[in-house]
N, C-alpha and C positions, 0 to 999 in steps of 0.2 A: 687235488682240485684241477690242476693244470692238465693232468692226464685225462681226467673226465671231460674237460672242456674240449681237448683235442679229439677225443673219440666222438663227442657230440658233433663237432664241426665236420669230421670225416663222414659220419653217418648222414649229415645233412647234404654234403656234396655228393654222396653216393646216390641218394634219392633224386637230387636236383639234376644230375647229369642224365638220369633216365626219364624223369618226368618234365623237367623244364618249367616247373611252377614257381620257383623261387622269385624270379624277377617280376613276373606279372602280379603275384600276390603282394610283394613289397610295393610295387607301383600303385596298386589299388589301395593299399593301406595308407600310403603317404600322399595320395592325391590331394591337391589343393582345393579348398573350399573358401567361399567368401567369409571373411572374419565375422560378419554379422550373423552367420548361421551357427556359430558356436554358442547356442542358446538352449535353455531348458525346454523351449517349445519344439525343438527338433530331435527329441530323444525317443519319441513314441515308436517310430519305425524300427529302431534297433531293439527296443524292449520287446516288441511283438515277435521279432525273429528269435530272440533268446527264449521266449516262452514257447514258441513253436518247437525249438530244439528240446525243451523240457518235455513237451507233450509226446514227441516222438520216442524219447528214451523211456518214459514211464509207460507209454502205450505198448512198447515192445515187451517190457517186463510183465505187464498185466496179461498180454496175449499168451504168455507161457503157461498161465493157469486157467484162464477163462475158457469155458466150453460153449461154443455158439450153437446150442441146441435148445429147443423149447423145454425139454425135460430136465436139462442140467444147468442152464445158464444161471438161474436164480441160486441154485445150490452152490455153484462154483464161486459166486460172489460171497455167499455166506462162508464158504471155506476160506476165501481170501481174508475176510474180516476177522475170523475167529481162530483159524488154525495156522495161517502163514505168519511168521514173525514180521511185524510191521506191514503186513499186507493191507490193513485198513489205512495206514498212513500213505501207502503208495496210491491207493484208490483216491484218497482225499487230495493228494497233490495233483493227480490227473484231473479230477473234477473241478477243483478250484482254479487250476491252470486254465481250463477251458473258459470259465467265466471271466477271468482276468484277461485272457487273450481277446475275447469279444469286446470287452470294455476298452482295451488299449487300441485295438484296430478301429473301433468307432471314433475314439478321440482323435486318432491319427487322421482319419478321413475328414473329420470336422476341421482340424487344424489345416489340412491341405486345402480344403474348400475356402476357408476364411482368408488364407494367405494367398489365394489365387494361384497355387502351385500346379493347378491342372491346365493352365494356359500354355500357349506355345513356348517351347517345343516339347512339353511334357504331357501332351494329350494321351498318348498310349500308356504312359506310366499311370495316369489316373484310371484309365479303362481297365488295366490289369488290376489295379487296386480294388475296383468295384467287384471284380470276379473273386479276388482274395477274400473280401468281406463275405460274399455269398458262400464261398467254400468253408470259411470259418464257421458260419452259422450251420452249414450242412454237417460239419464235423460234430458240432454240439448236439444237433438233433439225433444223428445216428448213434452217438455215444449214449444218449438217454435211452434210446430204444434197446440197446444192448443190456441194460440193467434188467429188462423184461420183468418188471414188477407191475403193480397195479397202475401206477402213474404212467409208465412207459407204454403199457398195453393200451390204455385208453387214449393216450396222446397219439399213438400210432393209428388207432381206430379213427380218431378225428381227422388225422392227416390223410388217411386212405379215403375217408368220406369226402374230403375236399377234392382229392384227385378224381374221384368218381364223377364229379360234376363237370369235368372238362368235356365240352361238346365232342361227340363222335368217337373220341379215343379214350374216354374216361375209364371204361371197363378194362381196356388193354393196359392202361397205365397202372391201374390197381393190381392186375395180375403180374405185371412186370415188377412192381415194387414189392409186393407181398410174396411173390413166388407161387401165386394161386389166388383163388377168390377169398380166402380167409387168412387170418394171422395164425401161422403154425411154424413148424420146424424150418421149412425153406425160407421163411421170412427172416429169421435170425441169421441164417447163412448169408443171405444177400446183404443185410445191413452190416454184418461183420466184414464182408469183403469191401463194402463201400467205406466203412470207417477205418479199416486197417490198411487197405491197399489203394483203392481207386482215388478217393478224395485226398489222402495225404500225398500220393504220387503227383497228382495234378497241382496240389498246393505247393509242394516243394519246387516243382518245375517253374511255376509262376513266380514264386519268391525269388528264385535264381534270376529269372528274366527281369523282375522288378529291380533287383539290386544292380544288375548289369546296366539297365537304363539310367539308374541314378548315377552310376559311375561314368557312363557315357555322356550324359547330358549335364551333369553337375547338380548339386543340391540347390533347390530354389533359394534365391537370395531373400533377405529380409525385405518385405514389401514396404515401400515408401510412398506416401501420398503424392500424387502427381507424376510418379514414374510409370509411364504408359508402356505396355507391351505391344510392340509392333514387329511383325514377322521380318520386315526388311532390316531392322536395326538391332533386334534383341540379342542375337548371338554375339555380335561385335561388342555391345555394351556389357554383356555378362562377362566375356573374356577380359575386357578391360578392368572391370570391377574385381575379378578374381586375381588378376595380375597385380593390382594396386593394393588390395587388402587381404589377399589369400594367405591361408595358414594350412599346414598339412593336417589332414584328419587325424593321423597318428603321429605324434602323441598329443597335439595341442587341443583337439576337439573331442577325442574319443573318451576322455575321462568322465565327461558328463553323461554320455550314453552308458558307460559302464556303471557309474554310480547309480543312475536311475534304474537300470536293469537289475542291479543287485538289490535295490530297495524293493522292487516289485517281487523278486524271488523270495525275499524275506517275508513280504506280506502274504504270498501264497503259502509259504511254510507255516506262518502264524495261523492263518485261517484253517489250514489242514489240521493243525494240532488242537485248536480250540473248538472247531465246529465239526471236524471229522468228515467222512465221505458222504456223498449223496446216496441215500437208499442203501440197499433195495428195501422198498416198503413190502407190503404183503405180496404173496404169490399171485400172478395174474389170474383173474377169475371174471369172465364176462357177465356172470349172473349177479355180481355184487356191484350194484349201481351206487349205493349210498356212501362209497368211500371218498367222494368229492376229490377225484384225482386232479393234480395240478402239474403243469409242465415245469421245466427248469426256469430259472430266473429270466434268462434271455428271451423266453417265449411267453412270459406271463401277459404281455400286452395283447398278443393274439388271442389268448384265452379270454381276456376281458372283452375284446371286440366280439368274439363269437357268442359270449354270454349276453351281451346287450343288444346286438343287432336283431331286428325282426327277421324271421325266417325268409321273408321275401327278398331281403336285401343281402343275405349272406353270400349267395353265389356271385352277384355282380361285384360286391366289395372285395371278395377274396380273389377274384380273377382279374378284375379290371385295374384296381388300385395298385397292386404290386407290380403288374406289368408296366403300367404307366410310370411308376417311380423308378424302376430299373432302367427303362428306356431313357427317361429323362437324365438319369445319372450318366449313362453311357454317351448320350449326345451332348452333354454339357460342354466338354472341351472343344467339341467340333463347331458348336454354334456360338460359343463365348470364349474363343481361344485368344482373343486380343483384348486390350483395354486395361483399365485400372485393376490393380491387385489389392490395394490396401482396403481393409474392412471398413474404415471410416468413410470411404467413398463408395461403398457398396451396401447401402442400408437394407436393400431387399434381401441380400444374402444373409445379413445378420438376423433380420426378422424371420427368415425361413428356418434358420438354425434354432432360434428361440422357440418358435411355434412347435417344431418337430420335437425338441427336447422336452418341452412342457407336456405335449400330448403323450409321448412315450412314457414319461414319468407318471402322469396321472393314470394312464391305462395299466401300467405295471403295478401301481399301488392298488388299483381296483381289482386287478387279477389276483392279488394276495388273499382276498376274502370273498370274491364273487362266487356264488354257488354254481356248480357245473350245470345243474338242472334247476331252474328258478323255482318251480313249485313241484314238490315231491311229497304229497300227503297221502299216498296209498302204498301200503306196505304188504309184505307177504301174508300177514295174518288177516288182512281184509278180504272177505269173500267176494266173489263175483256177484253183482246184483242178481236177485232171483229172476227178474224179468228176462234175463239172458239165458236162463236154463230151462225154460218151459219148452216142452215138445222137442227136446234134444235127444239124440241117440246116445247110447253109452259111450261111443267113441268121442262124440262132440263134448260130452260132459267131462270125459277124461282130459280132453284138450283144454277145457276151462281150468282144470286143476294145474296143468302144465303152465298155462297163462299166469296163474296165481303164484305158483312156486318159483317161476323164473323172474318174478318181479317186473313183469312187463308194464304194470301200471305206475311204476316209478317215473316213466317217461311218457306214457300214453294214458289218456283218460277213456273211461267207459262209463256211460250213464252220468257224465258230468263230474266224475270222481277220478282223480289220478294226476299224473304229471302233465306239464304243458310243453316239455321240450320237444316231444314228437307230436304228430297229428292225432286227433281223436279217432278212435277205432269203431265207433258205433255203426258206421256205414262203410267200413273198409272194403267189404265184398262187392259194393257197387262201383268202386273205383279201381279195383285190382282183380285180375283173374286169379284162379287158384295157382297157376304156374308162377305168376308174378309174386304172389304172397310167399310161395315156397322159396323163390330166389331171394326175396328181400330178407326173409328170416335167416337163411343159411349164409348169404354173402354180404348182407348189410348194404349200406348206401345212404347218402344224405348224411344225417347225424347219427345214424343207427349203426352200431357195431355188428359184426358177423357173429352168428350164434351156431355156425356149423360144427364147432368143436364141443359145444356144451349141450347139444341136444342129440339124443339117440334117434335112429330112424323112426321108432315107434312114437316117441315124443313129438317129433316133427309132424308125423301124420296126424296125430291127435290134435295138436295145436292148430294146424292149418284147417282141419275139419271144423274146429270151433270158430275160427276166424271167418270162414266162408259163410257162417250163419249170421254174421253181423251185417245186416242190410237195412239198417234204419227202420223206417215204417214200411217194411215189406216191399222195398223197392226191388226192381229187377236186378239180378246179379250182373256183374261185369262180363262182357263177352269179348273173346278174341276174334276181332272182325276178320282177320285173314284166315283163321281156321274155319270160321263159320262159312266163308265164301267157298273154301275148298270142299266142304262137306255138302253144302246146299246149292252151290253154283250161283248165289246171289248175296248181296250185302244184306245185313239184318235191317229190319225196318226202323229200329231204334237202337242207337248205340249210346251207352251210358256216358256221362261226362268223363272226359279224360281218356277215352278210348275210341 
C-alpha cells in the first residue's frame, strides 16, 4: 500500500511540475465562503454542472451509433433500443438528464433571483446564467429534433413556421435552419452539428466562465432583511463577513452539494429504468396530420399557447413577448443592481415568480391534452363537395384527388367542412397567385408544414391546378402586379385583396 501511495504521489508531482495545476485547483477547492451559504438552497448550481457532465458523456456514447440522416436517423434509434445492449437505457439516461437539467437550471435561476444574487458585483454572473438557460433549452430542442419521429418532425415544422414570420429575414432564417426550404437530410446534419458541437461548446465555455466568476467574486451571502447592497461598501462588508464566518468549501460545504447531486443522479437513473427513453414514435410523415404530435415536456407550454391563441395574435406574441422577457432578464442586474436582497422586502419579485410559475404550470398541463388542430372533422374518405368539381379539366379533378388523399382538409375547410387550423380555401386563388400557391405547398410557412418531400411533381401540378380554380363566387383571380406591369407597361385596374 505504501509503495502504491508513493507511486501515486510521484505521478502527481510529475504532472504538476509540467502543468502547474495543483496549487490553483487546491486553492479553488478550499476557497472560503460565508458560513451561511452552507445551505441546501445553494446546491442547485453544482447539481446542474454534474448533470451537464452526464449529458456530455452519454451524448458522446450515443453519437457513436446515431446516424444523422433523414433515411437512417429513425432506424439508428431503433437499433439502439433493440439491438445494442443497454442502448435503450443510455438513451433514457440522456433524455431524462435533459429534463432534469432544465428543471434544476430553472430552480437555480429562481433561487438566484429571490436571493438577490444578481446584484452588484455579480451582474455579469447573472447575465451569463441567462444565456446558459437559453442554451440548455436549445440543447433540449435540438435533441428532440434528432429523434426525427412524428413529434420531432411536426415540432420542427412549427418552429420553422415561427421563424418564417420574422420580418425581412424570415425566409433566410428558415433556409439557414433547415439547410433549405424543406425538412430533409441537410436539416438533421445541421441540428446534429448544433446539438453535438456548437451548443455544447458554447455551453461548456460559459459554464467555465460562470464558475470562474463565482470563485472570483465569492458565493452570494445569505440575504438578511435590512442588509442593503451599496456599490461603495458591499465588497468591504462581504470580505469582513467571509473573514468572520468563513468556512472552506472543501470539505465543510461540499458534502451538501455532493449529496444533492447524487440524489438527482439516482432520480435520473430511476426515471430511466421505470419510464424508459423518449420515443421515437412513428416515422416522420407530413401527410399524417391526425397523430396529434406533442413536444417534450419543457416545451408543452408553448404548444398550449399556439393552440389557444387566435391566429391574428400568434406572430406578435411569439416575437414580442420572448424578446421583451429576455431583454428584461438581461437588463435586470443593470437597473436593479443595488438595494434590498431579502425576498420579504421584495414583494413584487415574489409575486412575479408566483405568477410565472402558475402560468407555466397551467399551460404545461393544458399542453398535455390540447389538440394540435382544434377542429379536424374532414378525413381522407370524405369526398370533395361536388360543386367544386363542375366544369373542371381532368388535371384539375386529379388535383382534387390529391387534395383529398393528402388530407388537406384536416387543417383547411372547403365549402364549410374541414379543419380550422389553417385558412379556408374556398377563395384561395383570389388571394394568392399560382406561383405563391406552389411556393406555399412546397415550402410551407405560417402554421403549414412543407410538403415538398411528400408530393411528386405531377401531384404538385395537379393540386395547384385544382387550387387555382377556388375563386369563391367567380371572383377575379389573384394577379402578380409587378409581372403585369412588366408585360403591359401599366398597373392593373383592379388588384385583389392582399396583392
